[in-house]
Biopython code that builds the backbone (N, CA, C, O; Angstrom):
import numpy as np
from Bio.PDB.StructureBuilder import StructureBuilder

atoms = [
    (1, "UNK", "N", (-2.919, 7.276, -7.834)),
    (1, "UNK", "CA", (-3.007, 5.806, -7.784)),
    (1, "UNK", "C", (-1.669, 5.179, -7.410)),
    (1, "UNK", "O", (-1.618, 4.228, -6.630)),
    (2, "UNK", "N", (-0.596, 5.712, -7.966)),
    (2, "UNK", "CA", (0.728, 5.131, -7.702)),
    (2, "UNK", "C", (1.053, 5.221, -6.208)),
    (2, "UNK", "O", (1.585, 4.277, -5.623)),
    (3, "UNK", "N", (0.730, 6.355, -5.605)),
    (3, "UNK", "CA", (1.015, 6.524, -4.176)),
    (3, "UNK", "C", (0.278, 5.486, -3.332)),
    (3, "UNK", "O", (0.837, 4.925, -2.390)),
    (4, "UNK", "N", (-0.984, 5.239, -3.684)),
    (4, "UNK", "CA", (-1.780, 4.257, -2.940)),
    (4, "UNK", "C", (-1.144, 2.881, -3.048)),
    (4, "UNK", "O", (-1.026, 2.163, -2.055)),
    (5, "UNK", "N", (-0.734, 2.514, -4.260)),
    (5, "UNK", "CA", (-0.100, 1.204, -4.453)),
    (5, "UNK", "C", (1.178, 1.106, -3.629)),
    (5, "UNK", "O", (1.464, 0.066, -3.036)),
    (6, "UNK", "N", (1.942, 2.189, -3.595)),
    (6, "UNK", "CA", (3.193, 2.202, -2.835)),
    (6, "UNK", "C", (2.895, 1.976, -1.347)),
    (6, "UNK", "O", (3.572, 1.193, -0.681)),
    (7, "UNK", "N", (1.882, 2.669, -0.844)),
    (7, "UNK", "CA", (1.502, 2.507, 0.559)),
    (7, "UNK", "C", (1.091, 1.067, 0.848)),
    (7, "UNK", "O", (1.471, 0.496, 1.870)),
    (8, "UNK", "N", (0.312, 0.489, -0.060)),
    (8, "UNK", "CA", (-0.127, -0.896, 0.121)),
    (8, "UNK", "C", (1.065, -1.836, 0.157)),
    (8, "UNK", "O", (1.142, -2.721, 1.009)),
    (9, "UNK", "N", (1.994, -1.640, -0.771)),
    (9, "UNK", "CA", (3.185, -2.488, -0.824)),
    (9, "UNK", "C", (3.982, -2.368, 0.468)),
    (9, "UNK", "O", (4.423, -3.369, 1.032)),
    (10, "UNK", "N", (4.164, -1.130, 0.933)),
    (10, "UNK", "CA", (4.939, -0.921, 2.153)),
    (10, "UNK", "C", (4.284, -1.588, 3.355)),
    (10, "UNK", "O", (4.963, -2.190, 4.187)),
    (11, "UNK", "N", (2.963, -1.479, 3.441)),
    (11, "UNK", "CA", (2.276, -2.109, 4.574)),
    (11, "UNK", "C", (2.344, -3.628, 4.468)),
    (11, "UNK", "O", (2.443, -4.320, 5.481)),
    (12, "UNK", "N", (2.291, -4.146, 3.242)),
    (12, "UNK", "CA", (2.413, -5.595, 3.055)),
    (12, "UNK", "C", (3.800, -6.062, 3.459)),
    (12, "UNK", "O", (3.948, -7.073, 4.145)),
    (13, "UNK", "N", (4.812, -5.325, 3.034)),
    (13, "UNK", "CA", (6.191, -5.671, 3.386)),
    (13, "UNK", "C", (6.355, -5.613, 4.904)),
    (13, "UNK", "O", (7.020, -6.462, 5.497)),
    (14, "UNK", "N", (5.749, -4.612, 5.521)),
    (14, "UNK", "CA", (5.823, -4.497, 6.974)),
    (14, "UNK", "C", (5.197, -5.699, 7.649)),
    (14, "UNK", "O", (5.730, -6.215, 8.631)),
    (15, "UNK", "N", (4.059, -6.149, 7.120)),
    (15, "UNK", "CA", (3.372, -7.311, 7.691)),
    (15, "UNK", "C", (4.219, -8.562, 7.515)),
    (15, "UNK", "O", (4.258, -9.424, 8.393)),
    (16, "UNK", "N", (4.899, -8.659, 6.373)),
    (16, "UNK", "CA", (5.704, -9.851, 6.091)),
    (16, "UNK", "C", (6.976, -9.871, 6.933)),
    (16, "UNK", "O", (7.368, -10.925, 7.434)),
    (17, "UNK", "N", (7.623, -8.724, 7.094)),
    (17, "UNK", "CA", (8.920, -8.705, 7.760)),
    (17, "UNK", "C", (8.809, -8.723, 9.284)),
    (17, "UNK", "O", (9.743, -9.146, 9.964)),
    (18, "UNK", "N", (7.683, -8.270, 9.823)),
    (18, "UNK", "CA", (7.532, -8.269, 11.279)),
    (18, "UNK", "C", (7.562, -9.668, 11.889)),
    (18, "UNK", "O", (8.285, -9.880, 12.862)),
    (19, "UNK", "N", (6.807, -10.629, 11.357)),
    (19, "UNK", "CA", (6.826, -11.966, 11.960)),
    (19, "UNK", "C", (8.219, -12.576, 12.023)),
    (19, "UNK", "O", (8.513, -13.330, 12.951)),
    (20, "UNK", "N", (9.082, -12.270, 11.060)),
    (20, "UNK", "CA", (10.443, -12.809, 11.088)),
    (20, "UNK", "C", (11.156, -12.358, 12.353)),
    (20, "UNK", "O", (11.777, -13.160, 13.050)),
    (21, "UNK", "N", (11.059, -11.061, 12.641)),
    (21, "UNK", "CA", (11.683, -10.524, 13.848)),
    (21, "UNK", "C", (11.069, -11.186, 15.071)),
    (21, "UNK", "O", (11.773, -11.546, 16.014)),
    (22, "UNK", "N", (9.753, -11.344, 15.048)),
    (22, "UNK", "CA", (9.041, -11.966, 16.163)),
    (22, "UNK", "C", (9.502, -13.410, 16.353)),
    (22, "UNK", "O", (9.718, -13.859, 17.478)),
    (23, "UNK", "N", (9.651, -14.135, 15.233)),
    (23, "UNK", "CA", (10.102, -15.528, 15.300)),
    (23, "UNK", "C", (11.481, -15.617, 15.919)),
    (23, "UNK", "O", (11.734, -16.490, 16.748)),
    (24, "UNK", "N", (12.378, -14.723, 15.525)),
    (24, "UNK", "CA", (13.735, -14.733, 16.064)),
    (24, "UNK", "C", (13.683, -14.499, 17.571)),
    (24, "UNK", "O", (14.379, -15.173, 18.330)),
    (25, "UNK", "N", (12.870, -13.559, 17.997)),
    (25, "UNK", "CA", (12.760, -13.258, 19.431)),
    (25, "UNK", "C", (12.211, -14.453, 20.195)),
    (25, "UNK", "O", (12.744, -14.812, 21.245)),
    (26, "UNK", "N", (11.157, -15.073, 19.685)),
    (26, "UNK", "CA", (10.568, -16.213, 20.390)),
    (26, "UNK", "C", (11.529, -17.393, 20.376)),
    (26, "UNK", "O", (11.609, -18.145, 21.348)),
    (27, "UNK", "N", (12.261, -17.558, 19.273)),
    (27, "UNK", "CA", (13.220, -18.652, 19.180)),
    (27, "UNK", "C", (14.301, -18.487, 20.242)),
    (27, "UNK", "O", (14.675, -19.449, 20.913)),
    (28, "UNK", "N", (14.798, -17.261, 20.389)),
    (28, "UNK", "CA", (15.817, -16.991, 21.400)),
    (28, "UNK", "C", (15.262, -17.235, 22.795)),
    (28, "UNK", "O", (15.934, -17.816, 23.648)),
    (29, "UNK", "N", (14.038, -16.790, 23.021)),
    (29, "UNK", "CA", (13.413, -16.985, 24.328)),
    (29, "UNK", "C", (13.274, -18.471, 24.634)),
    (29, "UNK", "O", (13.545, -18.905, 25.754)),
    (30, "UNK", "N", (12.852, -19.253, 23.639)),
    (30, "UNK", "CA", (12.697, -20.694, 23.841)),
    (30, "UNK", "C", (14.040, -21.344, 24.128)),
    (30, "UNK", "O", (14.141, -22.218, 24.989)),
    (31, "UNK", "N", (15.074, -20.917, 23.404)),
    (31, "UNK", "CA", (16.406, -21.474, 23.621)),
    (31, "UNK", "C", (16.878, -21.171, 25.038)),
    (31, "UNK", "O", (17.440, -22.029, 25.718)),
    (32, "UNK", "N", (16.639, -19.936, 25.471)),
    (32, "UNK", "CA", (17.021, -19.534, 26.819)),
    (32, "UNK", "C", (16.271, -20.388, 27.835)),
    (32, "UNK", "O", (16.840, -20.834, 28.832)),
    (33, "UNK", "N", (14.988, -20.609, 27.567)),
    (33, "UNK", "CA", (14.159, -21.425, 28.452)),
    (33, "UNK", "C", (14.716, -22.841, 28.545)),
    (33, "UNK", "O", (14.824, -23.393, 29.640)),
    (34, "UNK", "N", (15.072, -23.434, 27.405)),
    (34, "UNK", "CA", (15.624, -24.788, 27.394)),
    (34, "UNK", "C", (16.913, -24.838, 28.198)),
    (34, "UNK", "O", (17.156, -25.787, 28.944)),
    (35, "UNK", "N", (17.738, -23.806, 28.039)),
    (35, "UNK", "CA", (19.000, -23.760, 28.760)),
    (35, "UNK", "C", (18.733, -23.711, 30.266)),
    (35, "UNK", "O", (19.416, -24.372, 31.049)),
    (36, "UNK", "N", (17.738, -22.925, 30.658)),
    (36, "UNK", "CA", (17.384, -22.832, 32.075)),
    (36, "UNK", "C", (16.898, -24.180, 32.591)),
    (36, "UNK", "O", (17.252, -24.588, 33.697)),
    (37, "UNK", "N", (16.092, -24.870, 31.798)),
    (37, "UNK", "CA", (15.579, -26.179, 32.207)),
    (37, "UNK", "C", (16.734, -27.154, 32.381)),
    (37, "UNK", "O", (16.779, -27.891, 33.366)),
    (38, "UNK", "N", (17.672, -27.166, 31.430)),
    (38, "UNK", "CA", (18.834, -28.049, 31.541)),
    (38, "UNK", "C", (19.613, -27.718, 32.805)),
    (38, "UNK", "O", (20.052, -28.611, 33.529)),
    (39, "UNK", "N", (19.777, -26.434, 33.060)),
    (39, "UNK", "CA", (20.513, -25.979, 34.234)),
    (39, "UNK", "C", (19.834, -26.485, 35.508)),
    (39, "UNK", "O", (20.499, -26.923, 36.447)),
    (40, "UNK", "N", (18.509, -26.418, 35.523)),
    (40, "UNK", "CA", (17.750, -26.895, 36.688)),
    (40, "UNK", "C", (17.943, -28.397, 36.875)),
    (40, "UNK", "O", (18.064, -28.868, 38.005)),
    (41, "UNK", "N", (17.973, -29.145, 35.788)),
    (41, "UNK", "CA", (18.104, -30.598, 35.877)),
    (41, "UNK", "C", (19.451, -30.999, 36.470)),
    (41, "UNK", "O", (19.540, -32.002, 37.179)),
    (42, "UNK", "N", (20.488, -30.235, 36.189)),
    (42, "UNK", "CA", (21.822, -30.592, 36.685)),
    (42, "UNK", "C", (21.927, -30.471, 38.202)),
    (42, "UNK", "O", (22.701, -31.200, 38.823)),
    (43, "UNK", "N", (21.174, -29.577, 38.800)),
    (43, "UNK", "CA", (21.296, -29.353, 40.252)),
    (43, "UNK", "C", (20.545, -30.388, 41.068)),
    (43, "UNK", "O", (20.556, -30.330, 42.298)),
]
sb = StructureBuilder()
sb.init_structure("model")
sb.init_model(0)
sb.init_chain("A")
sb.init_seg("    ")
for serial, (resi, resn, name, xyz) in enumerate(atoms, 1):
    if name == "N":
        sb.init_residue(resn, " ", resi, " ")
    sb.init_atom(name, np.array(xyz, "f"), 0.0, 1.0, " ", f" {name:<3s}", serial, name[0])
structure = sb.get_structure()
C-alpha cells in the first residue's frame, strides 16, 4: 500500500510541477513575440 501511495504522490507532484515549466516557456515565448512586434513597429 505504501508503494502505491508513493507512486500516486509522485505522479501528482509531476502533474503539478510540469505546468510551471510550461508557463515559464510560454511566458518567455510571449515576451519574445512582444519584443519582435515592437521591433517591427520601429521600422
